[in-house]
C-alpha positions in Angstrom: 13.9 -25.3 -9.4 12.7 -26.5 -6.1 13.1 -30.2 -7.1 16.7 -29.5 -8.3 17.4 -27.8 -5.0 16.4 -30.8 -2.9 12.9 -29.4 -2.0 10.9 -31.9 -4.1 8.5 -32.5 -1.2 7.6 -28.7 -0.6 4.0 -28.1 -1.6 3.4 -25.1 -3.9 0.5 -22.8 -3.2 -0.5 -20.7 -6.2 -3.6 -18.7 -5.3 -6.0 -17.1 -7.7 -7.3 -13.6 -7.3 -10.1 -14.6 -5.2 -8.8 -14.6 -1.6 -11.4 -17.1 -0.4 -10.4 -19.6 -3.0 -6.9 -20.2 -1.8 -6.3 -23.9 -1.6 -5.5 -23.8 2.1 -7.3 -24.1 5.4 -8.8 -21.2 7.3 -5.9 -21.0 9.8 -3.3 -20.5 7.1 -5.4 -18.0 5.4 -6.0 -16.1 8.7 -2.2 -16.1 9.5 -1.3 -15.0 6.0 -3.6 -12.1 6.2 -2.3 -10.9 9.6 1.2 -11.3 8.2 0.3 -9.0 5.2 -1.1 -6.4 7.6 1.8 -6.6 9.9 4.2 -6.2 7.0 2.4 -3.2 5.7 2.4 -1.6 9.2 6.1 -2.1 9.6 6.9 -0.6 6.3 4.6 2.3 7.0 6.4 3.0 10.3 9.7 3.0 8.4 8.4 5.5 5.9 6.9 7.7 8.6 10.3 8.0 10.3 12.9 7.7 7.5 12.8 11.3 6.1 13.2 12.8 9.5 15.7 10.6 11.3 18.7 12.4 12.8 21.0 9.3 12.3 20.9 7.8 8.9 19.8 4.2 8.9 18.0 4.1 12.2 14.5 3.5 10.6 15.8 0.8 8.3 17.6 -1.0 11.1 14.4 -0.9 13.1 12.5 -2.4 10.1 14.9 -5.2 9.7 15.0 -6.0 13.4 11.2 -6.1 13.8 10.7 -7.9 10.5 12.9 -10.7 11.8 11.0 -10.8 15.1 7.6 -11.0 13.3 8.9 -13.8 11.1 10.2 -15.8 14.1 6.9 -15.4 15.9 5.0 -16.5 12.8 7.2 -19.5 12.3 6.7 -20.6 15.9 3.0 -20.3 15.5 2.5 -18.1 18.6 1.9 -14.5 17.6 0.6 -11.8 19.9 -0.1 -9.3 17.2 -1.2 -6.6 19.4 1.9 -6.7 21.6 4.3 -7.0 18.7 2.7 -4.1 16.7 2.6 -1.8 19.7 6.2 -2.6 20.7 7.4 -2.1 17.1 5.6 1.4 16.9 7.0 2.4 20.3 10.6 1.7 19.1 10.1 3.5 15.9 8.7 6.4 17.9 11.8 6.6 20.1 14.1 7.1 17.0 15.4 10.8 17.2 13.8 12.9 14.5 13.8 16.4 13.1 10.7 18.5 13.4 10.2 19.7 9.8 7.4 18.4 7.6 8.4 17.0 4.2 6.3 17.0 1.1 4.0 14.0 1.4 4.0 11.8 -1.8 1.4 9.1 -2.2 2.2 6.2 -4.4 -0.3 4.2 -6.5 -0.2 2.0 -9.5 0.5 -1.7 -10.4 0.6 -3.7 -7.2 3.8 -5.6 -7.7 5.9 -2.8 -9.2 4.9 -0.2 -6.7 5.7 -2.6 -3.8 9.1 -4.0 -5.1 12.0 -1.7 -4.7 14.0 -3.6 -7.4 11.1 -3.4 -9.9 10.6 0.3 -9.4 14.2 1.3 -9.1 14.2 2.3 -5.6 11.4 4.8 -6.0 10.7 5.3 -2.2 14.4 5.9 -1.6 14.5 8.4 -4.5 11.5 10.3 -3.1 13.3 10.5 0.3 16.6 11.5 -1.1 14.8 14.4 -2.9 13.4 15.5 0.5 10.0 13.9 0.3 8.0 11.5 2.6 6.6 8.5 0.8 3.2 7.0 1.6 2.9 3.7 -0.3 -0.4 2.2 -0.9 -0.2 -1.1 1.0 -0.3 -4.7 -0.2 -3.3 -5.3 2.0 -5.3 -3.0 -0.3 -5.0 -5.5 -3.1 -6.1 -8.5 -0.9 -9.1 -6.4 0.3 -10.0 -5.6 -3.3 -10.0 -9.2 -4.4 -12.7 -9.9 -1.7 -14.5 -6.7 -2.6 -14.7 -7.8 -6.2 -16.1 -11.2 -5.2 -18.7 -9.5 -3.0 -19.6 -7.1 -5.9 -19.9 -9.9 -8.5 -22.2 -12.0 -6.3 -24.5 -9.0 -5.7 -24.6 -8.2 -9.4 -25.3 -11.9 -10.3 -28.1 -12.3 -7.7 -26.3 -15.2 -6.1 -27.8 -17.1 -3.2 -28.1 -15.4 0.1 -25.9 -18.0 1.8 -22.9 -17.4 -0.8 -23.3 -13.6 -0.4 -23.4 -14.0 3.4 -20.2 -16.0 3.5 -18.2 -13.3 1.5 -19.8 -10.5 3.4 -18.6 -12.1 6.7 -15.2 -12.6 5.2 -15.1 -9.0 4.2 -16.2 -7.7 7.5 -13.6 -9.8 9.3 -10.7 -8.8 7.0 -11.4 -5.1 7.1 -12.0 -5.2 10.8 -8.7 -6.8 11.4 -6.9 -4.3 9.2 -8.5 -1.4 11.1 -7.8 -2.8 14.4 -4.1 -3.6 13.8 -3.4 -0.2 12.4 -4.8 1.4 15.6 -2.2 -0.5 17.5 0.6 1.5 15.9 -0.2 5.2 17.1 2.8 6.5 15.3 1.0 6.1 12.0 -2.3 7.5 13.3 -2.2 10.1 10.6 -1.2 7.7 7.9 -4.2 5.3 8.1 -5.7 3.8 4.9 -9.2 4.9 3.9 -11.9 2.2 3.8 -11.8 0.4 0.5 -15.5 1.1 -0.2 -14.5 4.9 -0.1 -11.6 4.2 -2.6 -13.9 2.4 -4.9 -16.6 5.1 -4.7 -14.1 7.7 -5.6 -12.5 5.7 -8.5 -15.9 4.7 -9.9 -16.6 8.3 -10.7 -14.1 7.8 -13.5 -14.1 4.2 -14.3 -16.8 1.5 -13.6 -16.1 -1.3 -11.1 -16.5 -3.8 -13.9 -13.1 -2.6 -15.3 -11.3 -4.6 -12.7 -7.7 -4.1 -11.6 -5.4 -1.4 -10.3 -6.8 1.4 -12.4 -9.9 2.1 -10.5 -7.9 1.7 -7.3 -5.3 4.2 -8.4 -7.9 6.7 -9.5 -9.9 6.5 -6.2 -6.8 6.4 -4.0 -5.3 9.5 -5.7 -8.5 11.4 -4.8 -8.3 10.3 -1.2 -4.7 10.9 -0.9 -5.4 14.5 -1.7 -8.0 14.6 1.1 -5.4 13.2 3.4 -2.9 16.0 2.7 -0.7 14.5 0.0 1.3 17.2 -1.9 2.0 14.8 -4.9 1.0 11.4 -6.1 3.2 9.0 -8.2 1.4 6.6 -10.4 3.9 3.8 -11.3 3.4 1.0 -13.8 5.6 -1.5 -15.8 6.2 -0.4 -19.5 3.2 -1.2 -21.5 0.9 -2.0 -18.6 -2.8 -1.7 -19.6 -3.8 -0.4 -16.2 -1.0 2.2 -16.3 -2.1 3.3 -19.8 -5.7 3.7 -18.7 -4.9 5.7 -15.5 -2.4 7.9 -17.4 -5.0 8.8 -20.0 -7.7 9.6 -17.4 -5.2 11.7 -15.3 -4.3 13.6 -18.5 -8.0 14.1 -19.4 -8.7 15.5 -15.8 -5.9 17.9 -16.1 -6.2 20.8 -13.8 -9.4 19.3 -12.3 -7.1 16.8 -10.4 -7.1 17.4 -6.7 -3.3 16.9 -6.5 -0.5 16.8 -9.0 0.1 13.3 -10.4 3.5 12.1 -11.9 3.0 9.0 -14.2 6.0 6.8 -14.4 6.6 3.7 -16.6 9.4 1.3 -15.8 11.3 -0.7 -18.4 14.6 -1.4 -16.7 16.1 2.0 -17.3 14.7 3.9 -14.3 15.2 7.7 -14.1 13.6 9.5 -11.3 15.1 12.9 -12.2 11.6 14.3 -13.3 10.5 13.8 -9.6 13.0 16.5 -8.4 11.1 19.3 -10.1 7.6 18.1 -8.8 9.0 17.7 -5.3 10.6 21.1 -5.4 7.3 22.6 -6.4 5.5 20.6 -3.8 7.8 21.9 -1.0 7.3 25.4 -2.2 3.5 25.1 -2.1 3.7 23.6 1.4 5.9 26.4 2.5 3.5 29.0 1.1 0.6 27.4 2.7 2.4 27.6 6.2 3.1 31.3 5.7 -0.3 32.3 4.2 
């Protein structure tokens, strides 16, 4: 398709799961990682403001504006991440908002589907229209997880110290940058992501790390969403997805032992979010009862 569109000379980068193995130089990998983090932060700012905005569309307009600014800075190769993230957070904070607290809905599941509005039928917008605040597990979690898996494999295999050290340093750098950039956006200070080690520790209580993929992440993140005040968790997957089938079965097995209600949604092109209305109504009632008790 690129060749037919007069882009025959454009190189194609098709990375595997292992982040370090990307066929690119360190500068590109570093820039790509910061871009992923910045994108996650901008979308989190949008979700933090959107349910409470007094003028419909303000949060989305701010997201569009700042996404374009970030893109231009990246293309120019001159990115002051700290200045840009702080300025974006400040602008979102200035958007007039209503004071009430909406039921908080965590979103886990298959990485592409949960992150793509077309694939999930506008899940986040559906949650917001039903009176909830969406907290989407970010794309950066998956990138961190790829490095976590590589680090884990090398430890289990007893790899050479030099190889383990390289991955350990990569891991430390990546997680350090993620933590630092999030702190530059004070508006989402109560929506910070937990350490991936904590997510894996929680998920490994139900599924061993050797069962690689989104399932162990979804299980662990659900437990931590509950600790962070989520009223409901949506676990979304494509129809027939193995990871989705695994998590749905384990959530069903846990039953009332779950720390937070979980809605399992499978998507096959005929999306229907009507079932969320009941769960969000119950979540709102529990939140109201908690305030008055």
